[in-house]
Structures are given as C-alpha cells and as structure tokens.
N, C-alpha and C positions, 0 to 999 in steps of 0.2 A: 780063668780068673775073671770075675765080674769087675768091670771098670767103674771107678767112682766119678760120677758126673760133676762138672763144675757149672757155674752159671752160664758161661759161654757155650758149653756143650749143650745145655738145654735150649739156649737161643738158636743154635745151629739146627738142632732137631726140630724145633718149632718152625723154623723157616722151611725145612725140607717137607714137613707135614703139610704146612699151609700151601706150599707150592704144588704138592701132590693133590690136595683137595681142590685147589683152583683149577688145575688141569682136568680133574674128573668132572667138575661142575661144567666147565666149558664143553667138554665132550658130551655130557648128558644133554645140555641145551641144544647142541648141534644134532644129536641123535633124535631128539624130540621134534626137530624141525623137518624131519623126513616125513613124507606122506605116501600113503599106499597108492593113490591115484595121481596121474600126471597133472601137476598144476597148470593152469591156463597159460602161464608165462613160458612153460617149457614145451608146449605142444608145437610140433613142427621141428623141434630139435631132437627130442628123444622119441623113438617109437615105443609102444607099450612093452615089448619084450626087452628092449634095451634099457628102459627105465627101471623095470623090475630087477634086472641084473645089476644096475647101478646101485639101487637101494640095498640089495643083498651084499654087494661089495663094501659099501659104507658101513653097514652093520657088522660085517665080519671084521673089518679093520678096527672098528671101535672096540669090539670085544677083545681083540688081540692086544690093543693098546692098554687095556685094563690089566692084563696079565703081565705085560712087559714093565709098565710103570710100577705096579705093585711089587714085582720081583726086585726091581732096582731099589725101591725104597726100603724093602725088607733087608736087602743085602747091606746097605750102608748103615742101617740101624744096628744090625748084628755086628758090624765092624766096630761101632761105638760101644755096644754092650760088652763085647769080649776083648776090647782093647786091640783090635786088629791092626789099626794104623800104627800103634806103638810097637807091636810085634814086628811089622814090616820094617819100621825104622831101626829097630834093634838088629835085625838081620843085615840091613844095609851097612850099618855102622860096624858090625862085626867083620864084614868082608873088606871094607875100605876105610882108610883114615882121611883121605882127601875129601873135603866137603862136597865138591862138585861131583865126584864119582859116587859118593853116598846118595846124593840127590838123584843122579841118573839111574842108579840101581833101584832106589825107592820107587820112582815113577815107572820104571820099567816093569817091576813086579806087579804094581797096581794095574798098569795098562794091559799087560799080558793076561793077568787073571781076569780082568773085566772082558777082554776079547774072547777068551775061552768060554767063559760063562755065557757070553752073548751069542756064540755061534749057533746053539740050538734054536734060539729065537730067530736069528737071521735065516737059518736054513728052512725053518717052518714057514716064515714069511715068503721066501722065494719059491720053495718047491711044493708048498701046499696051497697057500692063499693065492699067490700070483699064478701058479699053475692052474688052479681051479677056475680062475676067471680069464684064462687064455692069454696072460701077459708074459709068462716066463718062457725064455728061450735059452736060459743058461744051463750049463751042464754041471755035474758035480766037480769035474776037473777045473772048470772056469771058476766056480765058487771057491774052491780051495786055494787056487793060485791067487785069486783076488784078495783073499784073507791074508795070505803070506806077504803079498806085495804091499798091502796097506800097512801091515805090521812093520815091515822093514822100512818103508817110506816114513812112517810116523816116528820110528826110532831114530832115523838119520836126521830128519828135519827138526823134530821136537827136541832131540838130544842136543843138537847144535845150538838151537835158540836158548834152551834152558842153561846150557853151559856158558854161553856168552853173557846172559843176563845175570847169572849168579856170580860170574867172574867180575862183572861191573859192580855188583853189590858188595862183594868182598873187598874190592879195591877202593871204591869211592862211594860210600853210603849217602853222603849229602847230595851228590849229583846223580844218584842211581836212577831216579824216575825219568830224567830227561835223556840220559845216555842210553838207557834201556829202550826208551821210545824211539830213538834214532835207529837202533838195531831192528826193532819191529817195523818201523817205517820203510827202511831199506828193503827188508825181506818182503813186505807187502807189495811194494812197487815192483820188485823183481818178479814176484809171483803173478801179479796182474799182467806183466808184459810177456812172460814166458810160460805160463801155466799150460796153455794149449799145445805148445811146441815141446815141452819137457816132461810134464807130469802125465798129461792125457795119453801120450803114446805108450806109456807103461801098461795101460789097460786096454786101449782101443787103437785100431789102425785108422789113420786119417789119410785120405788120398785127395789130391786136387780134383775139383769138379771137372769132369770131362767136357770137351767142347760140344756144343749142341744148343738146342732150343732153350733149355733152362739157363745155361750159363750166359747165353746171348741176352736173354730177357733180364737177368739180374744186372749184367754190365750196362745194359741200356738204361735201366732205371737209375743205377748208381751214377752214371754220367749225367743224367738229367737233373740230379740234385747236387751236382758238383762234389761227389764223394768218390775218392780214389780207392778202388777195391781190387787188389790183385790177388789176395789170398782167400780163396773160397774152397773149403774142404768138406768132404763127406766122411762121416764117422760111422763105423760098422756097429752101431748100437743094437742092431737086430740080433746080434749073437747073445744078448742078454735079455732083451725085452722087446715087446711090440710097441711100447709107448714111444711117441715121437716128440721131437723138440728141435730147437735151433738156438744158438747162442753167439754172442759177439764177445771177443776177448782181445786183450792187448791194448797198448797205448802207442800213439804216434805211428811210425812205420811198421811197428810190430802187430798192428791190429789185423785180425782175421775173423771171418765168419765161418762157423762150423754148422753144417746141416746133418742131422741124423739121417741115415739111409731110410729109416721108417717114415720120416717126414716126406721124403721124395716119393715114396711108394703110396702114401695116403692122400697127398694134396695135389691139385692141379698146378701147372706152371704159374698161372696168375695168382693163385693163393699163396704159393711159396714166395713169389716176388713181394706180395703184401706183407708176409711175415718178415721178410728181410727188410722191407721198408720200415717196419716197426723197430727192428734192431738198429737200422741206420738212424732212426729218430732218436734213439738213446744216445748215439754218438753226437748227433747234431746239437742236442740239448746238454751235452757234457755230463750225462748222468753217471757214467762210469767213474769219471773224475770226482764228481760230487760225492758219490757213495764212498769212494776211497778216502776223501777228506773227512767225511763224517765218521768213518770207522777209525781213522787215525786220531781224531780229536777225542773220541770215546776212549781209545786206548791210552791216550795221554793222561786223561783224568783218572782212569783206573790204575795206571802205574804210579801216579802221584799218591793216591790213597794207599796202594800196596806198600809203598815205601815207608808209610807211617806205621804199618803193622808188622813188617818183617822181623823187627827185633823185639816183639812183644812176647814175653814168656807166658802170659795168660792164654794166648792163642794156642801155644804148644801144649800147655797144661790141659786144654780142652780135649786134646787127642791122646792124653796119657803120657806125654813127653815132658821131661822136667825143664829143659832149657829150649829157648827159641832156636829154630834152625830154618834154613831157607825153604826146604821142601814141605815141611809140616805147616809152616806159617802161610805159605802160598796156597796150600790146599784149604786151610781154614779161612783165609781171606776170600777165596773163590766161592765158598759156600755162604759166607756172610754177605757177599756182594750180590747174591741171587735176586733179592727184591729190586735192587737198582737195575740189574741186568734185565729183568722182566719189563720194567717200565721203559728202559731205553729201547728194548726190542719192539715194544708196541709203537713207540715214536718212529723208529726206523722203518717199520713195516708201513706205517702211514705215509711216510715220505716216499717209500718205494712204490706204493700204489699210485701216488700222485705222479711219479715219473712214468709209470705204465700208461696212465691216461694220456700224458703228453706224447709218448711214443706212438700210441694208437692214433692220436690226432694228427701226427706228422704223416702217417700213412693215408689217413682219410683225406687230408688236405691236398694230397697229390693224386686223388682220384681212385684210391685203392680200398676205400671203406667197405664196399660190398664184398670184395674178395677177401679182405681181412676177416670180416664177420663169418663168411662161409668157412674159411680155414680154421678159425677158432672153434666154430661149432663142431667140425669134424674131429679136431684134436681133443675136445672135451668129451665127446661121445666115445671116441676110441679109447680114452683113458678112464672112462666111467667116472668122470668128475662129478662131484656133488654141486649142482648148479644153484642150490638154495641153502647154503650154510647159514647158521645163526650169525647175526651181525657181530656179536661179541667174539665169537670164534674167529671170524674174519679179522677183527681188530688185533687179536693176539697172535694169530698164526699165518695170515695170508700176506705175502709180499706182493701179490697181484690182486686187482679187483676181481669180483666174480664175473663169469661170462655175461650174465644179464646186465650187470652194471656197465661192462665194456661195450656191449651192443647198444645200449641206450645212449651212452656218451658218443659213440661213433655216429649214430643216427642223427643226433642233435647237430653235429658238425656238418653232416651231409645236407641237412635242411637249411 
C-alpha cells in the first residue's frame, strides 16, 4: 500500500535529501582537492609510491561512501513510500500492550534490520577495501563476533535508556526533559569513567604496559609535569587493523592511558612519549570535562525540544500512525532535528580542533615538539591519511586539525 504523505512527511524527506546532497557536495569538493603529483607541502612526508597509494585509498573510500549513503537514503525513502514505519509499529503493538515493551520491540526490529542490511557494506569495507590497502587483520570469526557483541550491547544499554526515559515521560510529562537529562547525564559520566575498563574488554584485550624503557620514559615525563599516571595499558588492536592510535579515558582516579600495540610497533620511544604528552595535555586543560559538559548541555536542549513534540499527533501522522506514541514521535523528532544537529556538530568539531591545538602546544612547550611532529607524520602515512582535505570538509567532519596545520602550529611554538 502506498502511503499518503503529510506536510511534515515532505519536510522530513526534504531534510533527508538536503542532508544527502550536502554530504555529496562536501565529498566532491574533497575529492577535487586531490592532486596527481605530490604538493610541495607534502614532500618529505609522503614518498611517491606512498602518496599514489594514499590517493587511491581516498578515491576508493569516496566511491564507497556514495554507494552506502545512497543505499541508506533509498531505504528510508522506501520506508516512507510503503508505510514501513507504520507496519513495524503495528507489529509491535500486536505483540505487546505495555507501551515501553512496544517501543523496545519497535526499535529492536528497526535496529536489527538496519544491522543486517549494513553487514554486506561493513564486510566489503573490511575484507575488500581495508584488505586491498594492507590495513585489515580481522578474520571472519572476529567480524561476526563483533557484530553479535555490538548488537547485544546496544540492545542492553539502548533498551535500558529507552525504558527509563519512556517511563519518566509516562509518569511525569511536565518534568520529562529535566529528569530524562539526569538519566542521560549519569549514564554519560559513568561511561566516561568506566568505558575502557568495562566496554573495551568485550572486544579487545588490555594488558598493563610491561616494565622497561618505554614505561620508564612515560613515567618520567608524567612525573615532570606533576601528572599521576598509574594505569598505562596496551590494547591488542593489531588483531583487527594495522592502524595505530592512543587515547586517554576516565575521570579522576579512574583515568587511564591506552596505547594500541601497533603504535608501539610503529613509533620510537620518544615519539610515543610525545603522543602521550599530547594526551596529558588534554587532561591538564580539562578538555575531557569540557567536552562532557558541552555534550550534556546539547542533550539538555535537545530533550527540552523533544518534550514539546512527543505528544504531537501530526508527527505520528507523518509516519502513517494515527495517534502520537513515544517511539514514533522520537524517531520523527530525530529526523527533524537533523539540521540543528549538523550545525551543532560543526561547532563541536571546531571546539575539538581548538583543543587539539592546545594539547599539541602542551607537548611542544615541554620540548617534545619535534618528536610529536615525527610521530604524527608516521601515523598519518601509515594510515594513508589525506593531508590536504578541502577546508569545508574539515569544518564539517574533522575533530582534529590536518597534519600540516598541526605541524605549522607546533613549529610556531618552537620558534
């Protein structure tokens, strides 16, 4: 049966199409920024064969993104045309009477279907594209277990949060937004503190960094900047990819630094210390706390607006449902919120890039500028990073400055 579109349906579809077009324009501008020959600014960073490989990698990923984003847009448009959301809603309501259980089943069906349809794309990305360019170390067994673990984890955490928020809405609609925000805030703080010790071990093994030159060098620097660091772990990321990274997680006494084993293999001791100095710089400038506050404030505004729309029948009608209900209206609101979400995302990325400059400056001010530059160069080349993305693309998608921007900023501090 073909669904009759309402005005809000057309508005939602317009938002989805505009978002798709914007994404494609940004990707097109970024692709046009690629050049066949090594630009002067990149000489000494990329060798000719490495640069050619990087260009091919960028173009391959850009073509792949066209297929994935087009498929996703087509899928959601078909759901509107054939009243797919209403069908799923009817199935959920035919199974359960309790509104919370109806919402859980509705979102469960949507999520499982989306995951299954996305598996071929994920598999192609992992076992064809990443394999072709020498990144993939994952096996089919790891891939399947990762999918299952992610599905179960999302069902448990997502189901718990949805249940609590809907329970709050059903019991006290006038205070919904503030009480729901408290739930989200508590969960966000908990996740910040325990993500690395509870969630990560489900997918990767983390072992304390063994005694030796590297640990001594890290502890020596941490002591010199009055940073108490007892928890230094190495993660076995090499079982999935050759790409390297390091990250800082936790708050207060729960803070820990995690090094990918690929990072230890690719960088020298001094370069790893410089990367860790960058991470300590984030802590010293309270960036983790700042980003958490920004995220929670954004969530507070979003939940306030959501509270205004949850009882609106017109939103439910846009999906072919007669009366407003929690799961349909929250889905409609999420799509209508997309333009605001994009703008906030751009602003948060700008703030994040500012924080990255500050963390780099912290390392440079403590005499590790050259080592940080060399480490960043190695990591960028190893991951075939695009070192000259289009400025607009950077504004929309980059949480970190480009390598050349970071090098220039570090050199200014050194001078």
